[in-house]
N, C-alpha and C positions, 0 to 999 in steps of 0.2 A: 504494500500499499504506499502511495506517495504521500509525503508530508505536505499538507495544504492548509492555508489559513482560513479556508471557508468550511472546514469541518464542522460538525455539530458541536454543541457546548461541551459535551463530555470529552470530545476529542481535543478541543482547545485546552480544557483543564489538564488532560494528559500531556499536552505539549508544554504547558507551563511547569508541570511537575518534572518533566524531563530536563527543562532548562534549569530549574532550581537544583536538581541533582547534579547537573554539570557544574554549576557555580560552586556547590559545596565540595565536589570532587577536585576542582581546580584550586580552591583555597587550601584544602587539606594537602594537596600535592605541593603547593608552595611552601607551606609550613614544614612539611616533611623534608623538603630540600634544605631548609635552613638548619634543620636538626641533623641531617645526614652529612651535610657539608657546612659546618658552622663558620661564621665569619670571625677572623682574628684581626685585631688592631693592636697597635703598640704605641707607648710613649717611651720616654728615656728609660724609665725604670720598671714599667708595668706592661703586662700583656692581658688583653681581655678577649674572651671568646663569647660570641653572641648567638642566641637561638630565639626563635619566636615561640611563644606559648600558643597552643592551638585554639584556646577558648577566648574569643573576643569579649570584651567587657566595656561598660561605661566608665569604670574606674580601674583601668589596667595598672599593673605594677611593674616597675623596673626592679627586678630581684637580682641581687648580687651576693651570692654565698661565699663566705671565706671560712678558713679553719678556726677563726676566733669570733665568729658571729656573722650575722647576715645584715645587709643593708637593703632596705626596701623603700623605694620612692613611689608613692602613689600619685597618679595624675587623673584629672577629669577630662574625659574624652567628649568631644562635641557629637560623636556618633558612637560607633563601636570600634575598638581597637584592640589588637592582640597585645598581651603582656610580653616583656622581654626578660630572658634569663641571661645574665652577664657573669660569667665565671672569671674572676680576676686572679692573676698570679703575678709573681715578682720575676722580672727578667734576670738572667744570670749576670748581665752587665752592671747590676746594682752593686756587686762586690767591689768594683773599681771605686765607687763612691764611698763605700763603707771603709775601705782600707786607706783612704786618702787623708784621714785625720778626723777631728770632731765633726759630727754630722748633725745638722739641725733638722727639725721637723719640716720647716719650710722648704729646705733644699730637696726633700724627698717628695714633696707635693708636685704633681704635674701642673704645668702652667696653664692659664686659660687658653693660650694658643694651641698647646698640645691637646687639651681636652676637646676644643672645637674641631681640630683636625681629625681626632679619633672619632668624633661623632659623625663627621662627614664621611670618613672611610667606612664606618659601620653602616651608615645609611645606604651608601652605594653597594657595599657587599651584600647586606641582608636583602636589599631590594632586587639586586641582580639574581641572587639565588632563588628568592621567592618567585620572581617572574619566570625563571627558567624552569622551576618545578611545576608551576601552573601550566606553562606551555607544553611541557612533557606530558602531563596528564591529558590536556586537550588533544594533542596529536595522537596520543595512545588511544583515546576514546574514538577518534575518527578512524584510525586504522582498524580498531576492533570492529566498528560498524561495517567498514568496507569488507573485511573477511567474513563477518557473520552473515551479511546479506549478499555477498559475492558480487557486489557492484560498487561503483564509487558513491560516496555519501552525497545526498542531495543538497542543493543550494540552501534550502531552509535549515537543514541540520548544521551546515557550516556557518550560517549566520548565527544560529543559537550558540554554537561553540565559540565563535569569535566575540560575540556580545558578552558571554560569560567571562572569557579571558580578560577582556578590557575592563569589565566591572570589578572583577576580583583584584587584578593588578593595580588598576587605578584607585579603586576604593580603599584597599588596604594601605597602599602607599600614602594616599592623601590623609586618611584618618591617623596613621602613625605619625606622619610629619606634623600634623596639627596638634596631636596629643602630647608628645614628648617635648614640650616647651616650658621654660621657667614659669610663665604666667598661667600654665595649666597645673602647676604643682598643687597637690592636696595635702599630703602628709609624708613625713620622713620618720622611718622607724628603724631602730637598730636593736640587735639582740646580742646576748653573750657578752664577751669582753668589750666589743666595740660599743655596746650600749652603756657599759660602765663608764667608759671614757667620755662618751657624749654627755653623761650626767656630771662627771667630775672633770670639768675643764681644767682645773689646776693640775691634774695628773700629767698633762702634756708638758707643762712647764717643769714639773718635777723630773720627768724623763729627760728634758732638755739639759738639766744641770747634772745629771748622772748618766750621760750617754754611754759611758763605757760599761755600765751595769745593765743596760737595757738589751733585750733581745732584738737584734736588727730587723728581722722580718716582721715582728709585731709592730715595731714603729713604722715600718713601711705601710702596713695595712691601716694603721690608725691615720696616717697622713692622707692615704687615699680616701678614707671615709670622710675626713674633714674636707678634702677637696671636692668630693661629690656633693656634699651639703652646700658648700659655698657656690658651687656651680648652679645647682637646681633650686635651692630654697631661696626665694626672693629676699633681698636685703631688708625690706620692710617687715619680714616675718622673723628674721634672725636677730635684728637690732631695731625693734620697734620703739617709738616714742610712747612710754607707758604713763597713763594717767592713774591707773590703779591696778594692783596685782593681788589676786586673791588665792589663798590656799584653800582648796575644796576638800573636805574630809567627811566621813560618814561612819556610822556603825562602830563607835568606839567600844561599846559593850564592856564597860567597866575596867578596861585595861589602861592604866596610867602610863602612857607613852608621850607625855607632854614635853619631856626633855628632848626627845627626838623632834617633835613638832616645833619646839623653840629653835632648834638648830636650823631646821628648814626655813623658818621665818627670817632668821638672821642672815643665812647664806644667800637666800633668793630675794631678799628685799621685799618681803610680803607686807602688804598694807593692812590686811584684815583676813581673818579666818571665817569661812562659811561652813557650818556643820549642819547636815540635813537630818540629824537625829539618831536615836538609839544610842544614847551616851551611857546608859546603864543597861542591866539585863532584866531585873525583876520589878522595875517600877518603884523602887524604894530609895528614898534620899539617903538612907543610912549606908547603902552600898557605895554611893558616890563619895560620901564622907570618908568611909574606911579606905577607899582606894586613892584618896587625895585628888579626886577629879577636879573639884572646885578650886583647890589651891593651884593645881597645875594650869588651869585656864587662866587664872589671875596672873600667873608668872609669865605669860606670853608677851605682854607688853603691847598688844595690838587689839582692836575690837574683835570680839568673838560673836558672830551672827549666828542665831540658833533657831531652829524649829524642832519640835519634839517628834519622836518616832513611836512606834507601837510598843516598844519596851520601856518607855519613859513614864508610864503611869500604870498603877496597879488595878485601876477600876475606871469606868467611863468618865466619872466626874473627878477623879484624882488629879489635882494640879500642884501637888507638893513640890515636884521637881522643878516646874516652871517658876514657882515662887522662890525656890532656893537659887536657881540660876539668875533670877532678876536681882538677887542680892550681891552677885559677883560684879565688881565695879565695871569690868570691860565687856560684859555680856550685853548683847542687844537682842531682845526677843522680837520677832517679826509678827507674832500674835501673843498677846499678853495672857496671863492666867484667867482673865475675865472674858476672853474670846475677842477682844478688840484687835482688829488688823492695824498694822502700823507700816508706814513707808519710811525707810531709811534712805536719806540722800547722802551718798558717800562719794566724795570727790566729783560730785555732779551726777553720779549714777543713781537711778532709782531702783531700790531693792525692796521687794515685798515677799510675803510667803504666809503659810498657814500650817498649823499643827496637825499631826495624825490623830484622828478620833479613836483609833483602836488602842488596846491596852495589853499588858502582859497577862496571859491567861485567856485571851480571846481564842475562840475555836478555830480561827484561821479559814473559815468558810466564806466564800464569796466576798473577798476583800474589796473588789471594785464597788459593789453595792454599799458597803460600809463607808467607803471614802466619799460617796456622792454628797451627803449633807455638808461636809467640810468644804469640798471644792465648789459646790453650788453657793455657799455663803460667801466664799472668797470672790467668786466671779461676780456676784451681785454687788458686793462692796466695792469692787474695782470697775464696775461698769462705766461710771462717769469720771473716772480718774485718768490721769495720763498713763499711757502704757508703761509698764515696768520694764527695765532693762534686764533684771534678773528676778525670777520667781523661784522661791525655795520651798520645797516640801519633802516629805520622807519617802512615800511610796510611789512607784511608777503609775499605779492605777489612778492616782490623783493627778500626777503631773501631766499625763496625757490628756486630761479633761480641762486643763487650764485654758480659758477662752482667749486671753490676751497676755502676751509676754514675749519679749525678744528672745530670751534664753531661759529655759526652765531647767532646774537642777534637782535631782532626787538621789536617794540612796536605796537602802533596804535589801537589795538583791545580793549584796556582797561581791558583785562583779561589775567592773567598769564597762560602760557601753556608750555609744553615740547613736541617736536616732533623730535625724533632722536637727531641730534646735533644742533637743532635750539631751542634757548631759547627765548620765548615770554614774555616780561616784562609787568606787569600790570601798571596801572596808579598810580603814587606816590601820587597824590593829589585827588584821587577819581574823576578825570576828571575836577578838578577846579570848581570854583563857577558857571561859565556859563553852563557847560555841566555836572555838578555833578548829578543832579536828572534825573532819568528815570522813565517813566510811566509803571506801571504794568498792568496786564490784567484787574484788577478791577479799573483802572484809578487812583490809588493812586500813589503818588510820593515816590520813595525810592532812597537812595543814592547809587552810585556805590561804590564798595569796593576799599580800598587803598591797594597798593602792592608795594613791592620792593624786590630785590634779592641781596644776597652776594655771589660772586663767588671767590673761593680761588684756586690758582695755586701753584703747588709744585716745587721743585728744578729742575725737569726734564721738566719744561715748559708745563705740562699737567694739565687739570682741575681736581682737587681732590674733590671738594665739592661745591655744590650749595645749599644755605640755602634760603628758600622762606618764606616770611612773608606776611600775609594778615590781615586787620583789616577794621573797618567801623564805620559810624555814628559819625565822628568827627564834621562835620558841624551841624548836628542835636543836638549836645550837649549830645549825648548818646553813647560815645565811647565804642566799643565792640571789643574784640580781637577774631579773627577767628581761626587761626592756624599757626603753624610753620612746615615746611617740610624740612628735610635734605635729599638731594639727592646725592648718590654716583656719583662722577664725571666720573667714568668708564661707567656709564649708558648713559652719554651724549657724551663722547669722548672715546670710547673703544680702538681706535688705540693709543691714547695718554697713556692710562693706560697700554697697552701691551708694548709700548716702554719704559715706566718707569720701568716695571718689568724686561725687558731685560737689561736695563742699570744698574739697581740695582744689578742684578746677575753678571754683569761684574765688579762691584766695586763701591766705593763711588764717587759722582760727584766731578769734579774739580771746584774750585771757578770760577764763571763767570767773564771773563776778563772785565775790565773797559775800553773798547775800542769801537770805532764806529762799528755799525752793519756790518756784512759781506755782501759783494755784492753777487748777485745771482751766484750760482755755486761754492762759495768759501768754503763751509762747508765740502764737501765730505761726508764721512760716519761717521764723528765724532758726538757722542751723544751731544745734546744741553744741556746747563745748564742755569737756570735762578736764579737770586738772587736780593736782594734789593741793593746790591753793584754795579750792572751793570749800566753803564751809559745810561741815557735816552735821545734819540735823535729823530729828525724828519727828514724824507727824502722824497723829492718829487719823485713821480713815473713817469717814462718815458711815454710820450703821443703818441698815434698812429698817423701816418701821414694820414690826411684825404684823399689824392689822392690814397693811397695804404694801405688799412687796414692791409695787411700782413706784413708790416714793421713798425718799430717804431723809432721815433726820440728821442734820449735821452734828457730829460729835463735837464736844469741846475740843478745839484744835489746840493741843499743847505741843509746842515746838521745843524739843530738847536739843542740846548741843553736846557732842562728844568732845571732851577736852582732855589734853594730855600735855605733860611737860616736855615731851619729845615728839618728833614726828614719827608716825607709825613704823615707817621702814627702818628707822634707826633707833627705835626705842630699846632700851636695855631691859632685861627681864624684871628688874625691880621697878620699872616705870609702867604703871597700868592706867590706861585711859579710863575715865569715869564718865557716867551719864548724868548730866546736870539738868534737872527739870527747870 
């Protein structure tokens, strides 16, 4: 039967199906060619072998495995693009450099020109092999049809094969070229020892002063990791102008590790801590007192922003922990013991949140239904208020129902995650001593991982960067570092990133005024600015009238100011900010 375009509908469907099959076959043939004959590129000291990942994705990853950890660069693709596996090794010629005398980390890094030339060679090599593989499959299919039907392939069939070949080669090449660009960067992740060095920048300087004691090949790989980050991670992500930096923690569960938290605050220049709840296990204040939790919080020297979790009360109406937390000078409750919602204006950022209505001893059934009253009350209270930059609550079942908020933060699950504009924070203490260990399938006990996040905001009040840390086995005495992940804030708050670009195009930001926060509707179309010079205030939110949910009775607006004898980022452990009504 001849291939004709005037066949019945079922025949046309068959024709389309054949064409799709040819497209898939040509694509797989091209990918197979890049794996059977990988592309090799070199710089002065390094050699890289490139292969295509066969599964195209909207967020492809440039994966570079090494013997001391992996480097993963995630990108946002405008369409679908294949991932890249890049196996990096050190060339033998590096020994000439290592034997020439003292070696600096900078001298081991490939230059921008070398990396750019290597990228060009890689693109040509991978593209050529992909196209050759796709062409081989296309010709093979045509030859197979010729011998199977004992006559030359018809013109229509050759058109289908040609169109498939052009689509596969051109589409894959274009999507790959558009995807692997610095402005498409989404996240930079390292594991193993490479991750440790990314976290401890001072380690490189220490290696620099003791070069003769360092393992040469390890230093080579560290230098390469640093060069990759400098090449692909935009400068505004690695060195942002920070208006506020928050340490995000959750699920302390009675474990007093505030000395570690204090160290993080001092080393990272943290301005405030945000805790999403479950600070104790059994809902009893006595547990926190015995563990020194409240003394630990006060020793931090920065504001401690808090919403309660399902382990922070022993009964539905129990508010003892919230009252005890309110007595700690540097604690800020986003919903007070009486249920009043409060807005914290911190460095110009609006922060709100609400407590978990559940309690220790709850039957754990249908948590989403139990969260509904709390999230509904919050949404009603915030309906006519300016949109919050950060909304804090404990459980994800409530966080996903927040009606308005630029970024929503929750904990509860003990596992860090990202879902759109929702940041789920892992447990800072591995679940604490009581709930730290979990049973595996073979009934062995293993510890939960530890996790915390650092969130940085820029002068336009938008999230610029989220840095995520995970580690494990502290209690077991076998501490192991898992990884560090740097996430572009534009991936979490794209609207904030767009507003920042628009505002920057209009001109430099004006200094944030040190005045009380504007009331709803007072801002107009003026672009917002945030800075550390902005006054930090607390404002109670108007509450809804029970008899008429459609109206609201303004609460007595009491504006409080957080005062401290030192700036938060430089405060010593003995200097605690206080809330002054």
